[in-house]
N, C-alpha and C positions, 0 to 999 in steps of 0.2 A: 152645110147647114146642120145636118144630122149630128156632126161632131160637136158643134156649138151647143146644141140642145143637150146633148149627153154630158158635156163639161159643166153646163150651168145646173143640170139636175144633180150631178155629183157634188158640186160645191153647196147646193141647197141641202143635201142629205148630210154633208159633213158638218155644216153649221148646225143643223137640227140635232145631230148626234152629240155634238159638243155642248149644246145648250141643255141637254137632257141630264146633265150631272145633278146629283142630288146634294143640296147644300142646306145648312142651318145657320142660324144667327143667334149669338149669345151676347150678354152684356157682362163682361167679366167684372167690372166694378161693383155692379149689383150683386153678383154672386159672392164676391169677397166681403162686401159690407153685410151680407146675410150670415156670415160666420162669426160667432162670438169669440173664437180664438184669434181671428184677424183683427177684430176690433180691439181686443185686449192687448194684442201686440202693438197695434198703432197707437193706442193710449200710452203704453210703456215707452215707445219710441218718442212720442211727443213730450212726455214728462222728462225723459232723459235729455232731449234736445234743449228743453227750457233751462234745466239745471246747468248744462254745459254753457249755454248762451249767457246765463248770469255771470258765470266765471269769466267768459271772454269779455263781456261788457265791463266788469269790474276792472279787469286788466287794462282795458283801453281808457277807462275813466281815470285810473291811477296815472297812466301816461299823459293824459290831458292835463291832469292836476300838476304833474311835474313840469310839463311844458309851459303852462301858464305861470307858474312860480318862477321858472327860468326867465321867461320874457320880462316879468316884472322886476327881477333882480339883475338882469344882464348888464346894465350900466355900471352897477357897483362891483361886479365880479372881474377878477383879473382874467387875462386871456387863457391861462392854463385852467382856471376854475371854469370858465365858459366852455372850454373844450371838453373838460372832464364831464360836465352836466350834459352837454350835447351827446356825448358818446353813451352816457348812461340812459338817456331818453331813447336813443336809437337802438341800444341793446334790448331795452325793455320792449320796444315796439317790435323788434325782430322776434324776440321771445314770444310775445302775444300772438304775433302772426303765425309763427310756427305751431303754437299750441292750437290756434283755431284750425289750421290746416290738418294737424294731427287728429283733431276731433271730427271736423265737418268735411274734410277733403274726401277725394274718390276712394282712398284706401284708409280712411280715418276710422275712428272708433264707431261712430255712428253708422257708417256704411257696413261695417262688420256685424254690428248688432242687428241691423236691418236684415242682412243676409241670414243671419242666425235665427231671427224670429220669423221672417216672412217667407223665406225660400221653402221650408217644409210645407207651409200652407199652399203656396203657389203650385208646388209639385202635386199635391193632393187634388187641387182644383183642376189643373191641367190634365192629370190622369183620369179624372172623373169625366171631363169633357171628351177626351179621346175614347174612353170606354163607351160612353153614351153614343158618340158618333159612329163608332165601328159597329156597335150592336144594332144601330138604326140604318146602317148602310149608307151613311153620309160620306160624300167624297170631299167636302170642304166645310170648314167652320169659319164663319166670319165674326169678328169681335166688334161690336158697335162702340165699345168704350174706347178703343184705340184706333178707330177708323174714322177720322173726321171727314173724309170724302164721301162716305156712305150718305147719300141724300134720302133715300127711300128704301124700305123693305116692307114686305107684307107681314103683318103680325103673326100670321100662321106659321112662318118659318123661324120665329123666335122661340128658342127652347130654354131660355134662361131659367124660368121657374122649375122646369123639369130637372135641370142640373142642381138647383138648389135643394129640391126634394131628395135627389139621389145622394147629395152629400150629407143630408141631415138624418139619413137612414141609419 
């Protein structure tokens, strides 16, 4: 019986020690949106994406026009002319698809531009959060922006505004 009481007490102490970790909460999206260079970079990326999307849409509109013309004229075309037009349409469709992938794909122009513009800002924000957490003796930092399973936290542990102030110094 004595061993059981000692074992239960040890478990309770271990749980108590583990729950004594110091943590803080931040909203990284709010921090990023508070930075003018981040907002400027996002505006640049949005404008660039719109420009590229206009080019992609124009290419697909041309393909659609070619296809509709082909369908309307198909009966009057010879077999070789039909095959030639079909190959032209398929080639243009392939070219437009490759362009779209080269611009918007995982390793496309937009992703490279996003990394170029956003990554230095992210690094600066993450270093500021780390520096703040270390100087405050925090063991863990939770991000409410990227944690959809966080259902509740006490506002007293939210240090978002302090990080914003640190970055604006």
